N, C-alpha and C positions, 0 to 999 in steps of 0.2 A: 504494499499499500504506500502510495506517495503522500508525503506530508507537504501541503501547500500552505505557506504562510503569507498573509498580506500585512505589511507593516506600514502603519499609518494611523492618523487620528480619526478616521471615519469621514474624511472629506469626500466630495463627489468623485474625485479622481481615484481615491482608494476604493470606493465602492465599485467603480467601473472596472478597475483591475481585478477585483474579486469576481465580478460577473464574467469577465473574460477568462479568468483562470478556471472557473467552474465549467464554462462552456467548453474549453480546451480538453479538460479531463473527461467530460461527458462524451465528446466526439471521439476521443481515443478509447473510450469504454474501459477506463482504468479505475481501479479502487483508489479513492483519495480521501484525505481528511483535510478540510479547510479550516484554518485558524486565523483569526484577525488579531494581530498584535498591536494594541493601542497604547501600551505603557512605554513612556519615553525611555525609561531605564532598560527595558527589554530590547528596544530598538537599538540602543547604543551598544548592547552586547553583541549585536550583529555587525556593528561598525557602521550602521546606517545614519547618515546625517540629513539625507534628503528623502522625503516621501512623495508619492507612495513607493514602496519597495516590494519586491516578490522574492520569497525564498522557497526553494524546493529541497526537501530533505535536509534542511538546516543551512543550505548554501545560498547566499544572496545571488540572484541572477539578474535583477533589474533594479535600478534605483532612479527616482526622479522623474519617471514617466509611466505612462500606462501602455504596457505591451499589448499588442493585439493577439487575438486568438491563435492565429497562425504561428506566431513567434513562440507563444507559450506552449503550443503543441510540440515544437521542436525541442524546447527545453524539457518537457516531460518524457519525450520518446527515448 
């Protein structure tokens, strides 16, 4: 199972990134767990200074932008 984490404060961009990540996982038909990380201290543990950010299995893949579904599918594959 893939662990997908959205790091951000819940802003519209963060929510869009979460939607795109869920859509990508569904299209790939993979099992996943989506977690929204909103705590600033937790984000800093990832080294993230700009949100939104996307982490997959604990590794930060994207920061400061909303990745599209196609890009996220490549990261999950």
